[in-house]
DOLO-416724 format. One record per atom (N, C-alpha, C, CB): residue in three letters; x, y, z. Coordinates in pm, whole numbers, plus 50000, padded with zeros to 5 digits. Each point is the difference from the previous one (the first is absolute). Glycine has a CB too. Layout:
<nodes>
ALAXYZ...
</nodes>
This chain:
<nodes>
MET231248303016241MET499495010949918MET498934994549906MET502225012350016SER496754995649962SER498914995649914SER500405000749853SER498345007850172GLU500854986149745GLU500245000349856GLU499885014449950GLU499134976349974PRO501765028049938PRO499945013849952PRO498885002149899PRO502445001850038ARG497075010449955ARG499075004249896ARG500865003149877ARG498265009450167VAL501454984549721VAL500835001549880VAL499465011149911VAL500614975650012VAL500305033249946VAL499705010349902VAL500884997149878VAL499365017650180PHE500014979149709PHE500754997049878PHE500305013249928PHE498904977149979VAL502375025549997VAL500435012449936VAL500214997349852VAL501105008350214GLY498295000349704GLY500084998449855GLY500355012949932GLY498354981950014LYS500835022049887LYS500345011449914LYS499385013350042LYS500194983749819LYS498955016350282LYS499375012550044LYS501055009150066LYS497784988150032PRO501905024749984PRO500935009050071PRO500214995350145PRO499265019249853SER501914984050202SER500374995650134SER498955003550105SER502365002649934TYR497095009550057TYR499075004350105TYR498704992050001TYR500995022749983ALA498684970649908ALA498844991150001ALA500244988450096ALA499465006249760TYR501784988950245TYR500354989050089TYR500215005050143TYR501054987949807VAL499455024450209VAL500105005950133VAL498605001150060VAL502105013049935LYS496954991349983LYS498615001150045LYS499464986450040LYS499665019949850ALA500694969550076ALA499574986550034ALA500574995750135ALA499854994349756VAL501415009550272VAL500614996950130VAL499285007550111VAL502234996249888VAL497475016750089VAL499295007950101VAL498644993950028VAL501205020849924MET498084975349971MET498674994150019MET500084986850078MET499245010949786ALA501754980850182ALA500164987250070ALA500335002350147ALA500784989249787MET500105020350241MET500355002850139MET498845006450075MET502405002749932ASP496815005249997ASP498815006150060ASP498984989250040ASP500385020849861GLU499624968050065GLU499114988750031GLU500554991350112GLU499225000249764GLY501995003150285GLY500574992650111GLY501154990849967GLY497825001450096HIS502534997549775HIS501134991649960HIS501285008050019HIS498584987149833ARG502305008250254ARG501255007350025ARG501214993149935ARG499025008350215HIS500754980149725HIS501064992749930HIS499594999349853HIS500624986250209ILE500125021249707ILE499675000949858ILE501174994449919ILE498535020450040ARG501154971949857ARG501034994949908ARG499775006449863ARG500184977850126LEU500845029549828LEU499995005649865LEU500664989749910LEU500075024250084GLN499224971549814GLN500514989549913GLN500025005249857GLN499114981950153ALA502035016049778ALA500135004949863ALA500924990849920ALA499625023650078ARG500234977249790ARG500864992449908ARG500515009349892ARG498724978750046GLY502435017849900GLY500545006949884GLY500205015050021GLY498914982949862SER500595024950042SER500225014450002SER499275007150114SER500314998949755ALA498764994450311ALA499275006050112ALA500784999350131ALA497874993849886ILE503284999350114ILE500794998650122ILE500435013750053ILE500804977549922SER499675031249989SER500445013350046SER498845007950058SER501814999949825ARG496994998450121ARG498835007050053ARG499664994750140ARG499125003549766ALA501024983550257ALA499754994350132ALA500995005550102ALA499104979149893VAL502165022450067VAL501005005950089VAL499625014650031VAL501804984749906ASP497775022749992ASP499575013850021ASP498845000850098ASP500775005749769VAL498244985550215VAL498844999950089VAL500424997150143VAL498554992449810ALA502334997950209ALA500484996850135ALA500705012050063ALA500264976049932GLU500555030949991GLU500735011750052GLU499065011850027GLU502034992449875ILE496995009850039ILE499025010750024ILE499264997250130ILE499745003949751CYS499864983750270CYS499304996350123CYS500925001350121CYS498534984349869ARG502695010950120ARG500935000450114ARG500285014350041ARG501034978649923ARG499135030349980ARG500295014150030ARG498745008150025ARG502044998249861ARG496794995550116ARG498715006850014ARG499995012749917ARG499714990550232HIS500745008549644HIS500185011349911HIS498705002949923HIS502454994449978GLY497095017950029GLY498815004049925GLY498754999650086GLY501084991649794ILE497865014450156ILE498745001250075ILE499404986450028ILE499595022349894THR500364969050007THR499404986850019THR500774991850101THR499155000649766ALA502174998650220ALA500834991850089ALA500095005850141ALA501314992849801SER498435020250214SER500075006150133SER498914994850093SER500985020449896ARG498014972950049ARG498934994150082ARG500404986550059ARG498335011849857LEU502794982550100LEU500464987150051LEU500405001250147LEU500784993649769PRO499324995150301PRO500495000450138PRO501385006750006PRO498684979050054LEU501665026550061LEU501265007450014LEU501224991349977LEU498865015050158SER501064972149872SER501144991149983SER499724989949889SER500615002850243ILE500094998949645ILE499924990649888ILE501414994549980ILE498035012449888THR502114974550119THR501314993949980THR499934989649889THR500575003950242ILE500564994549690ILE500124989349900ILE500504987850075ILE500475016249805ASP498674973650202ASP500304988050079ASP500904990349926ASP497815002850113SER501884994849760SER500824990649923SER499845002649852SER499784982950181ILE501215012849744ILE499985000949854ILE500444986549946ILE500505025150002GLU498684969249911GLU500334987149938GLU500015001749849GLU498974987350194THR502055007149743THR500075000349855THR499974985849947THR501295021650003ALA498234976949877ALA499934986849938ALA499885001649849ALA498914990250208SER501114998749724SER499754999749856SER498864990349976SER502425005649944VAL496674998349967VAL498884991249966VAL499994998049849VAL498655007950201GLU500894980649757GLU499884997349857GLU498565002249957GLU501914983450009LEU497935024749888LEU498685003149946LEU499974997049852LEU499665017850174LYS499154978849778LYS499834997749857LYS499725013549935LYS499124976350037GLY501685027249864GLY499845012749930GLY498884999449898GLY502425004450034ASP497375007049898ASP498975000949897ASP500254990349885ASP499665023950061ASP501614972849918ASP500354990949891ASP500084985550046ASP501265018749893ASP498154978250223ASP499964986650060ASP501364994550039ASP497994995949865ARG503025012850141ARG501324995750047ARG500135003750147ARG501025002949768MET499724988950304MET500225002650142MET501115010550016MET499254976550060LYS500545032950032LYS501045009850028LYS500125001750150LYS499575011849780THR501614991850265THR500275001850141THR499855014850034THR501564980050004VAL497655022850101VAL499745013750043VAL500355001250147VAL498165002849827SER502535007950209SER500335002450140SER498775004750075SER502365005749938SER497604991250193SER498895004650084SER500535004550135SER498414984249882ILE500795023950187ILE500385005150131ILE498775000150090ILE501865014149900ALA498374983450227ALA498955001250103ALA500605008350112ALA498904977549940ILE500475033950089ILE500485009050105ILE498935000450109ILE501365014149835ASP499004981550285ASP499075000250113ASP500225012850080ASP499984974650011ILE498945033050008ILE500095012050082ILE499054998550119ILE500615014349799LEU499814991350313LEU499224999450123LEU499665014050046LEU501104978350064GLY497665023749975GLY499575012750057GLY499694998050148GLY499085007849776GLU501475000750309GLU499754999150143GLU499375012950048GLU501934984150030GLY497045014550051GLY499325011650055GLY498685002649929GLY502215009650063ASP497165001149980ASP498705003949943ASP500185007749872ASP499035000550228MET499944999149688MET499985007849877MET499905014850038MET498914980949871VAL501725027650048VAL499965014350022VAL498755005549931VAL502535001550015ASP496725006950056ASP498795006049942ASP500385009549888ASP498814997950218GLU500295003649685GLU500235008849884GLU500155014550042GLU498714984349857GLU500635019850254GLU500025013950041GLU501355004350052GLU497604998150053GLU503234992549994GLU501285003450061GLU501005004549897GLU499564983850179
</nodes>
């Protein structure tokens, strides 16, 4: 399997990241990794589920088969604003799209 296209999930609304997944798959990338840390983890899970269910107008353009390939969790140490080290949880969700993109007219 080829290296995944990484979409970093942060503080924007979920559909901004769904749109990023659609654009990446439209460019031919069928292996996408959603990566998030801390409070953005729940948003990354939401994005993966929206894509998997093809929920909404934007996600309906994704290929007909979207599967969650793997989920990896970890902890990373980051330097905070006060120069102290803190441990933050992280997640990487790999999703795979199979088939052709659905046209907007459908």
